C-alpha positions as CSV (number, residue, x, y, z in Angstrom):
1,M,18.9,82.2,-54.9
2,D,21.3,81.4,-52.1
3,I,24.9,82.6,-51.5
4,I,27.1,79.6,-51.1
5,K,30.7,79.2,-49.8
6,I,33.2,77.1,-51.6
7,N,36.4,76.0,-49.9
8,T,39.5,75.6,-52.0
9,P,42.7,73.6,-51.3
10,R,44.6,76.8,-50.7
11,Q,42.3,77.6,-47.8
12,L,40.5,80.4,-49.7
13,E,36.8,80.7,-49.4
14,L,35.0,81.5,-52.7
15,K,31.5,82.9,-52.6
16,G,29.1,81.7,-55.3
17,A,25.4,81.6,-55.9
18,M,23.0,78.7,-56.2
19,F,19.5,78.4,-57.7
20,G,17.4,75.4,-56.9
21,N,18.2,72.6,-54.4
22,T,19.6,69.1,-54.1
23,D,16.3,67.5,-54.8
24,M,17.0,68.3,-58.4
25,E,19.0,65.7,-60.3
26,S,20.8,68.0,-62.6
27,V,23.0,71.1,-62.0
28,V,24.6,73.6,-64.4
29,I,27.8,75.2,-63.0
30,I,28.5,78.5,-64.8
31,M,31.9,80.0,-64.3
32,S,31.6,83.8,-64.7
33,G,33.9,85.9,-66.8
34,I,36.3,88.6,-65.8
35,C,34.8,91.5,-63.8
36,S,31.5,89.5,-63.5
37,N,29.3,88.4,-60.7
38,I,25.6,87.4,-60.1
39,F,24.7,90.9,-59.0
40,Q,25.9,92.9,-62.0
41,N,25.7,90.4,-64.8
42,D,22.0,89.8,-65.8
43,L,23.1,87.0,-68.1
44,L,23.9,84.9,-65.1
45,L,20.8,85.8,-63.2
46,S,18.5,85.2,-66.1
47,T,20.0,81.8,-66.8
48,G,19.9,80.7,-63.2
49,E,16.3,81.7,-62.7
50,L,15.1,80.0,-65.9
51,L,16.9,76.7,-65.1
52,N,15.5,76.7,-61.6
53,K,11.9,77.3,-62.9
54,N,12.4,74.2,-65.0
55,G,13.7,71.9,-62.3
56,I,17.4,72.3,-63.0
57,A,19.7,73.6,-60.3
58,C,22.3,76.2,-61.2
59,I,25.5,77.3,-59.5
60,I,27.2,80.5,-60.5
61,G,31.0,80.1,-60.0
62,H,32.7,83.3,-58.9
63,A,36.4,83.9,-58.8
64,M,38.4,85.3,-55.9
65,D,37.0,88.6,-54.6
66,A,33.9,88.5,-56.9
67,F,31.9,90.3,-54.3
68,S,34.5,92.9,-53.5
69,C,32.9,95.4,-55.9
70,I,33.9,98.9,-56.6
71,S,31.5,101.8,-57.3
72,Y,32.6,104.4,-59.8
73,S,31.1,107.2,-61.7
74,D,30.3,106.6,-65.4
75,F,30.7,110.1,-66.8
76,S,29.0,109.1,-70.1
77,T,25.8,108.5,-68.2
78,G,26.3,110.5,-65.0
79,K,25.4,107.5,-62.9
80,Q,27.2,105.3,-60.4
81,K,28.2,101.8,-61.6
82,T,29.4,98.8,-59.6
83,T,31.7,96.2,-60.9
84,G,34.2,93.5,-59.8
85,V,36.5,91.5,-59.9
86,F,39.5,93.7,-59.3
87,N,41.6,91.1,-57.5
88,D,42.0,87.6,-58.8
89,D,44.6,84.7,-58.9
90,F,44.8,83.3,-62.4
91,S,47.4,80.7,-61.4
92,A,44.6,79.0,-59.4
93,V,42.0,78.8,-62.2
94,Y,42.1,74.9,-62.2
95,E,41.7,74.8,-58.4
96,D,38.8,77.2,-58.4
97,V,36.8,75.3,-61.1
98,E,37.6,72.0,-59.5
99,S,36.3,73.2,-56.1
100,Y,32.9,74.1,-57.6
101,V,32.7,70.8,-59.4
102,K,33.5,68.8,-56.3
103,Y,31.0,70.9,-54.3
104,A,28.3,69.9,-56.7
105,K,29.4,66.3,-56.7
106,N,29.3,66.2,-52.9
107,L,25.8,67.6,-52.9
108,G,24.7,64.5,-54.8
109,F,23.7,65.8,-58.2
110,K,23.4,63.0,-60.8
111,N,24.1,65.1,-63.8
112,I,26.8,67.9,-63.7
113,I,27.0,70.2,-66.7
114,L,30.0,72.6,-66.6
115,A,29.5,75.9,-68.4
116,G,31.4,79.1,-68.7
117,H,30.9,82.6,-70.2
118,S,33.7,84.6,-71.8
119,L,36.9,84.1,-69.7
120,G,34.9,81.6,-67.6
121,S,34.8,79.4,-70.7
122,N,38.6,79.5,-70.9
123,K,38.7,78.5,-67.3
124,I,36.5,75.4,-67.8
125,I,38.6,74.4,-70.8
126,N,41.7,74.5,-68.6
127,Y,40.0,72.3,-66.0
128,L,38.4,69.8,-68.4
129,G,41.6,69.4,-70.4
130,N,43.7,68.7,-67.4
131,T,41.5,66.8,-64.9
132,N,41.6,63.0,-64.3
133,D,38.2,63.1,-62.7
134,N,35.0,62.2,-64.5
135,F,32.5,64.2,-62.5
136,V,31.3,66.3,-65.4
137,D,28.9,64.9,-67.9
138,Y,28.8,67.7,-70.5
139,F,30.2,71.1,-71.1
140,I,28.8,74.3,-72.5
141,V,31.4,76.8,-73.7
142,S,30.0,80.3,-74.5
143,S,31.9,83.3,-75.8
144,P,35.4,82.0,-75.2
145,V,38.3,84.3,-76.0
146,D,41.6,84.1,-77.8
147,L,43.2,86.0,-75.0
148,S,46.1,87.5,-77.0
149,H,43.7,88.7,-79.6
150,W,41.6,90.3,-76.8
151,F,44.7,92.2,-75.6
152,N,45.5,93.2,-79.2
153,V,42.2,95.0,-79.5
154,M,42.1,96.5,-76.0
155,P,42.7,100.3,-76.1
156,N,46.1,101.6,-74.9
157,I,47.1,98.1,-73.7
158,T,50.9,98.8,-73.8
159,E,50.7,101.9,-71.7
160,R,48.3,100.1,-69.3
161,I,50.6,97.2,-68.7
162,E,53.6,99.5,-68.3
163,K,51.7,101.4,-65.6
164,A,50.9,98.1,-63.8
165,K,54.5,97.1,-63.9
166,E,55.4,100.5,-62.3
167,F,52.9,99.9,-59.5
168,V,54.3,96.4,-58.8
169,K,57.9,97.6,-58.9
170,E,56.9,100.3,-56.3
171,N,55.3,97.6,-54.1
172,R,51.9,98.9,-54.9
173,G,50.7,95.7,-56.6
174,K,47.5,95.5,-54.6
175,E,46.5,99.0,-55.4
176,I,43.8,99.7,-58.0
177,L,45.1,101.1,-61.2
178,P,44.0,104.7,-62.2
179,Y,42.0,103.5,-65.2
180,L,39.5,100.8,-66.2
181,F,41.6,97.9,-67.4
182,G,40.6,97.2,-71.0
183,G,38.1,100.0,-70.7
184,F,35.7,97.9,-68.6
185,S,37.1,96.9,-65.3
186,P,38.8,98.4,-62.2
187,M,41.7,96.1,-61.5
188,C,44.7,96.1,-59.1
189,A,48.1,96.1,-60.7
190,Q,49.1,92.6,-59.8
191,T,45.9,91.1,-61.2
192,A,46.3,93.1,-64.4
193,L,49.8,91.6,-65.0
194,E,48.7,88.1,-64.1
195,F,45.7,88.4,-66.5
196,Y,48.0,89.6,-69.3
197,N,50.4,86.7,-68.7
198,A,47.9,84.0,-68.0
199,Y,49.2,81.3,-70.4
200,N,46.8,78.7,-68.8
201,L,43.9,80.7,-70.2
202,K,45.4,81.0,-73.7
203,N,43.7,77.8,-74.8
204,C,41.6,79.2,-77.7
205,P,44.4,80.7,-79.8
206,V,42.6,80.4,-83.1
207,I,43.2,84.0,-84.3
208,T,46.7,84.8,-82.9
209,K,48.1,81.2,-82.6
210,D,49.6,82.4,-79.3
211,G,48.8,79.7,-76.8
212,E,48.1,76.0,-76.6
213,T,45.3,73.7,-77.8
214,N,46.2,70.5,-75.9
215,S,43.6,71.4,-73.3
216,L,40.9,71.3,-76.0
217,F,42.1,68.1,-77.4
218,N,42.3,66.4,-74.0
219,I,38.7,67.1,-73.1
220,K,37.1,63.7,-72.7
221,I,33.4,64.6,-72.9
222,N,31.2,66.1,-75.5
223,G,29.6,69.6,-75.4
224,S,28.1,72.6,-77.0
225,F,29.7,75.9,-78.1
226,V,27.5,78.9,-77.9
227,I,28.3,82.4,-79.3
228,G,26.6,85.6,-80.5
229,S,26.8,86.3,-84.2
230,K,28.0,89.8,-83.4
231,D,30.7,88.8,-80.9
232,S,33.3,91.5,-81.3
233,L,36.2,89.2,-80.4
234,T,35.9,86.9,-83.3
235,E,37.1,89.1,-86.2
236,N,33.5,89.3,-87.6
237,D,33.2,85.5,-88.0
238,A,31.6,84.1,-84.9
239,K,30.7,80.7,-86.4
240,G,34.1,80.3,-88.0
241,F,35.8,81.2,-84.7
242,M,33.8,78.5,-82.9
243,E,34.4,76.0,-85.6
244,K,38.1,76.5,-85.3
245,I,38.0,76.0,-81.6
246,N,35.9,72.9,-81.9
247,S,38.3,71.5,-84.5
248,Y,41.0,71.1,-81.8
249,T,38.8,68.8,-79.7
250,K,39.2,65.1,-79.9
251,N,35.8,64.4,-81.5
252,P,34.6,67.6,-83.0
253,Q,31.8,65.8,-84.9
254,N,30.2,65.0,-81.5
255,N,29.9,68.6,-80.4
256,E,27.5,71.3,-81.5
257,I,27.9,74.9,-82.4
258,I,25.0,77.3,-81.7
259,V,25.0,80.9,-82.9
260,I,22.6,83.3,-81.4
261,P,21.6,85.9,-84.1
262,D,22.5,89.6,-83.4
263,A,23.9,88.8,-80.0
264,S,27.1,90.4,-78.7
265,H,30.0,89.0,-76.6
266,I,28.0,89.6,-73.4
267,F,24.6,88.8,-75.1
268,Y,23.3,92.3,-74.2
269,G,19.6,92.4,-74.7
270,K,19.6,88.7,-75.5
271,H,19.9,87.3,-71.9
272,E,16.5,85.5,-72.1
273,Q,17.4,84.0,-75.4
274,Y,20.7,82.8,-74.1
275,A,19.1,81.3,-71.0
276,N,16.6,79.4,-73.2
277,V,19.5,78.0,-75.3
278,I,21.2,76.7,-72.2
279,L,18.0,75.3,-70.9
280,N,17.3,73.4,-74.2
281,I,20.9,72.1,-74.3
282,V,20.5,70.7,-70.7
283,K,17.1,69.2,-71.3
284,R,18.3,67.5,-74.5
285,R,21.5,66.2,-72.8
286,V,19.6,64.8,-69.8
287,Y,17.1,63.1,-72.1
288,E,19.9,61.5,-74.1
289,K,21.7,60.3,-71.0
290,V,18.5,58.7,-69.6
291,F,17.3,57.0,-72.8
292,N,20.6,56.0,-74.5
C-alpha cells in the first residue's frame, strides 16, 4: 500500500491510499465514509488487499483532513481510540470525487469502477449524477444513507447542533466540539453544521423524502448496490431500502442488489465477506466488458 496525493481544483491536497500499480488494467476507487480512513477502517484495508492479490488495483479516496486523527479515551473499554475526519468541506464533495477519478484516468487504467461506503456512497452518487465525463465504467454503492433519517436516529442531535451553532457564533467554528458527534466522531463545529445541512448528500431520501433523487436518475452507467441485512439505518428492511434507492435510477432493471446476511452498516466482522463481494462484482464486470 502506498500513500498518494491528489490535487484538487481548489488547490487542496488530499491524501489517499493505493494498492497495486498501473500495470493492472482495472482499478476500484472506494470513497470512504464519515470519520473513516485506511488506518482505522479495516473494511477498506481488507478490500484493498484482496483486490490487489487478484490483480486489481484499489484507490481509497479520503476526504479533507482524513489523516488528521484524534486520539481519545473510550471509557467503556478503558483504551485509547483514534478516529478522523473531524474537519471536512461537504460543499466540495463533487470536486473531491472528481479529483480521484481523474487521477485514476491519468494513470492509464482501462477500467474504472467507482465505489463508496456509507456517506462515501452518497458522495459518488452526487458525482455520477452530475458529471458530464464518461471516465467511470461501473459503480458500487454500499450502505448509502438517507441523511435526514440518520440525523433523526442520532442521539441528542438537537442539542448537539445548537452547541455547534454556539461555537460558530463565538468564532470557534474550527474548534472540536465537546462530544462525539452522533456518538461516533470527534468533529469541529463548522463541519458538524455543514454535515447537518449537506443537501448535496441528501440523494437517497427513501425514508424521510427529505432530499432529491435527480442525481440517482441522472447516473448514466449501471452498477451494484451492496448492503448488510442488519444495517441499522434502513428501518429493518435493508433489501427494501436498496430497492427503493435503485427504483430512482434510470434503468433499475440493469442494476443488481446484493444483501450480505447478518452484516451491519459498517460490516463489522464481515469485512472479508464484503471484500469478496466487491472482488466478484469487479471480476464479473470486467469479463462482461471484454466479451460483450
